[in-house]
C-alpha positions as CSV (number, residue, x, y, z in Angstrom):
1,M,-21.4,-10.8,6.6
2,A,-21.6,-7.5,8.6
3,P,-18.5,-5.9,10.1
4,T,-19.5,-7.3,13.5
5,D,-18.8,-10.8,12.0
6,L,-15.3,-9.7,11.1
7,K,-14.8,-8.4,14.7
8,N,-16.0,-11.7,16.1
9,W,-13.6,-13.5,13.7
10,L,-10.6,-11.4,14.8
11,D,-11.5,-12.0,18.4
12,K,-11.8,-15.7,17.8
13,H,-8.4,-16.0,16.2
14,S,-6.7,-13.8,18.8
15,N,-5.5,-16.7,20.9
16,P,-2.1,-18.1,21.9
17,D,-2.3,-20.8,19.2
18,S,-2.5,-18.5,16.2
19,V,-0.2,-16.5,14.1
20,W,-1.5,-14.1,11.4
21,Y,0.0,-13.1,8.1
22,A,-1.6,-10.1,6.5
23,K,-1.1,-8.7,3.0
24,R,-2.8,-6.9,0.1
25,L,-3.4,-9.2,-2.8
26,S,-1.5,-8.2,-5.9
27,G,-2.3,-9.0,-9.6
28,N,0.3,-11.8,-9.3
29,D,-1.5,-13.3,-6.3
30,T,-4.9,-13.3,-8.0
31,L,-5.6,-14.1,-11.6
32,A,-5.9,-10.5,-12.6
33,N,-2.9,-10.3,-14.9
34,R,-3.1,-13.9,-16.0
35,T,0.4,-14.8,-15.0
36,H,-0.8,-18.3,-13.8
37,Q,1.1,-18.0,-10.5
38,A,-1.9,-20.0,-9.1
39,G,-2.0,-18.6,-5.6
40,P,-0.9,-15.9,-3.1
41,Y,2.8,-15.4,-2.5
42,I,4.0,-15.8,1.1
43,P,7.7,-15.4,1.9
44,R,9.9,-18.5,2.6
45,D,10.9,-17.4,6.1
46,F,7.3,-17.2,7.2
47,L,6.1,-20.5,5.6
48,F,9.3,-22.3,6.8
49,G,8.4,-21.2,10.3
50,V,4.9,-22.5,10.3
51,F,5.6,-25.5,8.0
52,P,9.1,-26.7,9.0
53,K,8.8,-29.8,6.7
54,L,8.6,-27.4,3.7
55,N,12.3,-26.4,4.2
56,R,13.8,-29.4,2.2
57,P,16.2,-27.9,-0.4
58,E,17.3,-31.4,-1.4
59,T,13.8,-32.2,-2.6
60,P,12.5,-30.7,-5.8
61,N,9.5,-28.4,-5.1
62,P,8.6,-29.8,-1.6
63,D,5.0,-29.2,-0.5
64,V,2.7,-29.5,2.5
65,R,-1.1,-30.0,2.3
66,F,-3.5,-28.4,4.9
67,N,-7.1,-27.3,5.3
68,L,-7.8,-23.6,4.6
69,Y,-11.1,-21.9,5.3
70,I,-11.9,-18.6,3.7
71,D,-14.5,-17.6,6.3
72,S,-15.3,-14.2,4.6
73,H,-16.6,-16.1,1.6
74,A,-17.7,-19.5,3.2
75,D,-15.2,-21.5,1.3
76,H,-13.1,-24.5,2.3
77,R,-10.2,-26.0,0.4
78,C,-7.4,-28.5,1.0
79,V,-4.6,-26.4,-0.3
80,R,-0.9,-26.8,-0.8
81,A,2.1,-24.7,0.5
82,I,4.9,-25.3,-2.0
83,W,8.4,-24.2,-2.3
84,Y,9.4,-23.8,-6.0
85,N,13.1,-24.4,-5.4
86,N,14.5,-25.4,-8.9
87,K,17.2,-22.8,-8.2
88,F,18.8,-25.6,-6.3
89,H,18.1,-28.1,-9.1
90,N,19.6,-26.4,-12.3
91,G,16.8,-23.8,-12.5
92,T,16.2,-20.2,-11.4
93,R,12.9,-20.2,-9.4
94,N,13.1,-19.8,-5.6
95,E,9.8,-18.8,-4.0
96,T,6.9,-20.1,-1.9
97,R,3.2,-19.9,-2.6
98,L,-0.1,-21.3,-1.6
99,T,-1.8,-23.2,-4.4
100,K,-4.7,-25.5,-5.3
101,F,-7.5,-23.0,-4.7
102,G,-9.6,-24.1,-7.7
103,G,-9.4,-21.0,-9.9
104,S,-11.1,-17.7,-9.9
105,Q,-14.1,-18.9,-7.9
106,S,-11.8,-18.7,-4.9
107,A,-11.9,-15.3,-3.2
108,L,-8.1,-15.4,-3.0
109,L,-7.7,-15.8,-6.8
110,D,-10.7,-13.7,-7.9
111,P,-9.3,-10.8,-10.0
112,S,-11.9,-8.4,-8.5
113,N,-10.1,-8.9,-5.1
114,T,-6.8,-7.5,-6.4
115,G,-5.7,-4.9,-3.8
116,A,-7.9,-6.4,-1.0
117,L,-6.5,-6.7,2.5
118,S,-6.4,-10.4,3.4
119,V,-5.5,-12.0,6.8
120,F,-4.3,-15.6,7.1
121,A,-4.7,-16.9,10.6
122,F,-2.6,-20.1,11.0
123,S,-3.6,-22.4,13.9
124,L,-0.5,-23.9,15.5
125,D,0.1,-27.1,17.5
126,D,2.3,-27.5,20.6
127,Q,5.4,-27.5,18.4
128,G,4.5,-24.3,16.6
129,T,3.6,-26.1,13.4
130,A,0.5,-25.0,11.5
131,T,-2.4,-27.5,11.4
132,E,-4.9,-25.4,9.4
133,C,-5.5,-21.8,8.3
134,Y,-8.5,-19.4,8.5
135,V,-8.6,-16.5,6.0
136,W,-10.6,-13.3,5.8
137,V,-10.5,-11.4,2.5
138,C,-11.8,-7.9,3.2
139,R,-14.7,-6.8,1.0
140,C,-15.0,-3.2,1.8
141,E,-13.1,-0.3,3.3
142,T,-14.8,-0.7,6.7
143,E,-13.5,-4.2,7.0
144,E,-10.0,-3.1,6.2
145,E,-10.2,-0.4,8.8
146,L,-11.3,-3.0,11.4
147,V,-8.2,-5.2,10.6
148,E,-5.8,-2.3,10.7
149,E,-7.2,-1.0,14.0
150,R,-6.0,-4.4,15.4
151,I,-2.6,-4.8,13.6
152,G,-1.8,-1.4,12.1
153,P,-1.6,-0.3,8.5
154,V,-0.6,-3.0,6.0
155,E,1.6,-1.4,3.3
156,L,1.4,-2.5,-0.3
157,G,4.1,-5.0,-1.2
158,K,5.0,-5.5,2.5
159,R,3.9,-8.1,5.0
160,A,2.4,-7.7,8.4
161,I,2.9,-10.6,10.9
162,W,0.9,-10.6,14.2
163,S,1.2,-13.1,17.0
164,P,-1.7,-12.7,19.4
165,D,0.0,-14.9,21.9
166,H,2.6,-12.3,22.6
167,A,0.9,-10.0,25.0
168,A,4.1,-7.9,25.1
169,Y,4.6,-4.8,23.0
170,L,7.3,-6.4,21.0
171,N,4.4,-7.7,18.9
172,L,4.2,-4.3,17.3
173,F,7.7,-4.5,16.0
174,K,8.0,-8.2,15.1
175,S,7.1,-7.7,11.5
176,I,9.7,-5.0,10.7
177,E,11.5,-5.8,7.6
178,K,14.2,-3.7,6.0
179,T,13.8,-2.9,2.3
180,Q,16.2,-2.4,-0.5
181,A,16.3,1.3,0.3
182,N,18.7,0.6,3.1
183,C,17.8,3.8,5.0
184,W,17.5,2.3,8.5
185,L,19.1,4.6,11.1
186,D,20.8,3.3,14.2
187,P,19.9,5.2,17.3
188,S,23.2,7.1,17.2
189,E,22.3,8.3,13.7
190,I,18.9,9.7,14.6
191,P,18.7,13.5,15.2
192,R,18.4,13.9,19.0
193,E,15.4,16.1,18.7
194,W,13.5,13.3,16.9
195,L,14.0,11.1,20.0
196,K,12.3,13.7,22.1
197,T,9.5,14.8,19.6
198,F,8.6,12.3,16.9
199,P,9.4,13.9,13.4
200,T,6.6,15.1,11.2
201,G,5.9,13.3,7.9
202,M,7.5,16.2,6.0
203,E,10.7,16.0,8.1
204,L,11.0,12.3,7.3
205,I,10.4,12.9,3.6
206,D,13.0,15.6,3.6
207,K,15.5,13.2,5.2
208,A,14.6,10.5,2.6
209,V,15.3,13.1,-0.1
210,E,18.6,13.9,1.5
211,L,19.6,10.2,1.7
212,R,18.2,9.3,-1.7
213,P,18.2,12.4,-4.0
214,Y,18.3,10.4,-7.3
215,P,18.4,13.6,-9.4
216,S,18.9,11.6,-12.6
217,R,16.1,9.1,-12.1
218,S,12.6,9.5,-13.5
219,P,9.9,10.8,-11.1
220,D,8.3,7.4,-11.0
221,R,11.4,5.6,-9.8
222,R,12.3,8.4,-7.5
223,L,8.9,8.2,-5.9
224,L,9.1,4.5,-5.2
225,R,12.6,4.4,-3.9
226,R,12.2,7.4,-1.6
227,R,8.9,6.0,-0.2
228,D,10.7,2.8,0.7
229,C,13.5,4.9,2.2
230,E,11.0,7.0,4.2
231,F,9.2,3.9,5.5
232,E,12.5,2.5,6.8
233,L,13.3,5.9,8.4
234,F,9.9,6.0,10.1
235,R,10.2,2.5,11.5
236,S,13.8,2.9,12.7
237,V,12.9,6.1,14.6
238,E,9.8,4.4,16.0
239,E,11.8,1.5,17.3
240,A,14.4,3.8,18.9
241,V,11.7,5.8,20.6
242,E,9.3,3.1,21.7
243,L,11.5,0.1,22.6
244,P,13.0,1.8,25.6
245,V,9.5,2.7,26.9
246,I,8.4,-0.9,26.4
247,G,11.4,-2.2,28.2
248,Q,10.4,-0.3,31.3
249,G,7.1,-2.1,31.5
250,F,3.7,-0.7,32.4
251,D,1.9,-0.3,35.8
252,N,-1.5,-1.3,34.5
253,M,-3.3,-2.5,31.3
254,D,-4.7,0.9,30.6
255,E,-1.2,2.4,30.2
256,F,-0.3,-0.5,27.9
257,I,-3.4,-0.1,25.7
258,A,-2.9,3.7,25.5
259,R,0.7,3.3,24.3
260,A,-0.3,0.7,21.8
261,Q,-3.0,2.9,20.4
262,T,-0.5,5.8,20.1
263,I,1.9,3.7,18.1
264,L,-0.9,2.3,15.8
265,Q,-2.4,5.8,15.3
266,R,1.0,7.2,14.4
267,R,1.5,4.4,11.8
268,K,-2.0,5.1,10.3
269,S,-1.3,8.8,10.1
270,R,2.0,8.2,8.3
271,S,0.5,5.7,5.9
272,G,-2.4,8.0,5.0
273,R,-0.2,11.1,4.1
274,S,3.1,9.7,3.0
275,L,2.4,9.2,-0.7
276,E,0.7,12.5,-1.1
277,L,3.6,14.4,0.5
278,H,6.2,12.5,-1.7
279,V,4.3,13.5,-4.8
280,R,4.2,17.1,-3.7
281,K,7.9,17.1,-3.2
282,I,8.5,15.7,-6.7
283,F,6.2,18.3,-8.3
284,V,8.4,21.0,-6.8
285,E,11.6,19.2,-8.0
286,E,10.1,19.0,-11.5
287,G,9.7,22.8,-11.6
288,L,6.0,23.1,-10.7
289,R,5.4,26.0,-8.3
290,K,2.9,25.6,-5.5
291,N,-0.2,27.9,-5.8
292,Q,0.9,28.9,-9.3
293,D,1.3,25.6,-11.2
294,F,-0.5,23.4,-8.7
295,A,-2.6,23.6,-5.6
296,H,-2.4,21.1,-2.8
297,Q,-5.4,20.3,-0.6
298,Q,-7.2,23.5,-1.5
299,E,-11.0,23.8,-1.8
300,A,-12.6,23.2,-5.2
301,E,-16.2,23.1,-4.1
302,P,-17.6,23.3,-0.6
303,S,-16.5,20.3,1.5
304,H,-14.3,19.0,-1.4
305,R,-10.5,19.4,-1.4
306,P,-8.8,17.4,-4.1
307,D,-5.3,16.3,-3.4
308,F,-3.9,18.3,-6.3
309,L,-5.5,20.9,-8.7
310,F,-3.7,22.3,-11.7
311,P,-2.9,25.1,-12.3
312,S,-4.5,26.5,-9.1
313,A,-7.6,26.7,-7.0
314,D,-8.2,30.3,-8.3
315,A,-8.0,29.1,-11.9
316,Y,-10.5,26.3,-11.1
317,K,-13.0,28.7,-9.5
318,D,-12.7,31.2,-12.4
319,M,-15.5,30.2,-14.8
320,A,-13.7,32.1,-17.6
321,F,-10.8,29.7,-17.3
322,P,-11.3,26.9,-19.9
323,E,-12.1,23.5,-18.4
324,E,-9.9,21.7,-20.9
325,R,-6.9,23.4,-19.3
326,L,-7.7,22.1,-15.8
327,R,-6.4,18.9,-14.2
328,M,-7.0,17.1,-11.0
329,L,-4.8,14.4,-9.4
330,A,-6.1,12.3,-6.5
331,V,-3.5,10.2,-4.6
332,K,-4.6,6.9,-3.0
333,T,-2.2,4.1,-2.0
334,T,-4.9,1.6,-2.9
335,C,-7.8,2.1,-5.2
336,K,-9.9,-1.1,-5.1
337,D,-12.8,0.5,-3.3
338,R,-11.5,4.0,-2.8
339,W,-11.5,5.2,-6.4
340,R,-15.2,6.1,-6.3
341,Q,-14.5,8.6,-3.6
342,I,-12.9,11.0,-6.2
343,L,-15.9,11.1,-8.6
344,N,-17.5,14.1,-6.8
345,E,-14.3,16.0,-6.5
346,A,-13.6,19.0,-8.8
347,E,-16.8,18.7,-10.8
348,R,-15.6,21.0,-13.6
349,I,-13.0,18.4,-14.5
350,K,-14.6,15.4,-16.2
351,R,-11.5,13.3,-16.5
352,K,-10.1,12.5,-13.0
353,H,-6.5,11.4,-12.7
354,L,-5.8,8.9,-9.9
355,L,-2.3,8.0,-8.8
356,T,-2.1,4.7,-6.9
357,L,0.5,2.1,-5.9
358,Q,-1.9,-0.8,-6.0
359,E,-0.3,-3.7,-7.7
360,G,-2.8,-4.4,-10.4
361,V,-6.6,-4.2,-11.0
362,S,-9.0,-6.6,-12.7
363,E,-9.9,-5.9,-16.3
364,G,-13.5,-5.5,-15.2
365,Q,-12.7,-2.9,-12.5
366,F,-10.5,-1.0,-15.0
367,R,-13.4,-0.8,-17.5
368,E,-15.6,0.5,-14.7
369,M,-13.1,3.2,-13.8
370,K,-12.6,4.2,-17.4
371,D,-16.4,4.5,-18.0
372,A,-16.6,6.7,-14.9
373,G,-13.9,9.1,-16.3
374,V,-11.0,7.9,-14.1
375,Q,-7.5,7.8,-15.6
376,L,-5.1,5.7,-13.6
377,V,-1.6,7.0,-13.0
378,I,0.8,4.2,-12.2
379,P,4.6,4.5,-11.4
380,T,6.6,2.8,-14.2
381,P,8.0,-0.1,-12.2
382,L,4.4,-1.2,-11.3
383,V,2.9,-1.2,-14.8
384,N,3.8,-4.8,-15.5
385,K,1.8,-5.9,-12.5
386,F,-1.4,-4.9,-14.4
387,P,-3.2,-7.0,-17.0
388,A,-1.6,-6.8,-20.5
389,L,-4.8,-5.4,-22.0
390,V,-4.8,-2.6,-19.4
391,R,-1.2,-1.5,-19.6
392,P,-1.5,0.6,-22.8
393,H,-4.2,2.7,-21.1
394,L,-2.2,3.6,-18.0
395,N,-0.4,6.9,-17.5
396,T,2.9,7.1,-15.5
397,L,3.7,10.0,-13.2
398,E,6.2,11.2,-15.7
399,D,3.4,11.2,-18.4
400,F,1.2,13.2,-16.1
401,I,3.8,15.8,-15.3
402,A,4.6,16.1,-19.1
403,D,0.8,16.8,-19.7
404,V,0.8,19.5,-17.1
405,R,3.9,21.1,-18.5
406,G,2.3,20.9,-22.0
407,L,-0.6,23.0,-20.7
408,K,1.9,25.7,-19.5
409,L,3.6,25.8,-22.9
410,D,0.4,25.9,-24.9
411,D,-0.8,28.9,-23.0
412,S,1.7,31.2,-24.7
413,S,-0.9,32.6,-27.1
414,G,-2.8,34.3,-24.3
415,S,-6.1,33.4,-26.0
416,H,-7.6,31.7,-23.0
417,G,-8.2,34.7,-20.8
418,P,-6.6,34.4,-17.3
419,S,-3.2,33.3,-18.4
420,V,-1.8,35.1,-15.4
421,Y,-2.1,31.7,-13.6
422,W,0.7,30.4,-15.8
423,K,2.8,33.5,-15.6
424,R,6.5,32.7,-15.2
């Protein structure tokens, strides 16, 4: 289907009788890492809300059956919402999932859809109980952009809940959930200047580093914990700034839409740059010097600015500098469709490193990346979300930094010409 079909689908399900749940499919949701979870994870609090009969702790593994239509792939199933609750019956499991999709032929379980943005639109009756569900699994970046224009960016590992029936702005804040980072600021804790002028991405990251320095933790764990912290900081400041404005109401619909777009654009801007800025901060903490040991967003070829070049843009452009001593790192929160974008960046560097937070890829997609010369860099806590056959071929951020440091140390002979780029 064309993107216009998705727009029509979004419009159709933007009605008072629907509630949306959006997420990016992980390797545990699909069959990518062969963990046999048999269906997408959806948190208990949401499923208990739309299926109250599911909340029966006295019954082992209670379930509810309902019709689910994957409209993006013309598929219909009678599926099951189940609460695996053996924690209350001498076990340990306590999670809710949707199951009975029929295996990998379902778009929701297809390993190739790992990382795809998916929207579950539940139709509700007069009591607020779901009667059926309509799903769209985005198949390209354009479709993901259409969805996120409507509901804002959907972060990896986090949910987005959207209730079209709430014409009020509170809809924008309904899905806020506090993470384990515990960096939420009360209004009294927020710097006064941030309440007047929204902080820049770098200001928020500096604050996250202040709150969560983690000097003894590996770069991988530092990155993930700080990013959670910074996300909470952003949303707490956003709530403190925007809720008072919303409370005052709007004189007309144009004012309402303009404010909504401002909020959504700010969220998209933060989502697009956050990971990149966190990585830059960690490089500096690890002793890599900007413009001497790494270049950030500097031109390699006309119209191409890789996220990071090593050791510098000058070294890259110096044809006397050996290619085997050059490195490139692209940073993309998700890589399902976006990994191909880096293939034409830094043409002198044949092996492209790509840091992503996507929770798994299919074995087929990994082979395609590897054949194209892309080396995945995955933070250590996320490695187990990848297929077992893929894990040995992944680099961690700590691995990558060690590689870059090794290039510095190996340059001591001075036999490669312009070693000035590594001068201490």
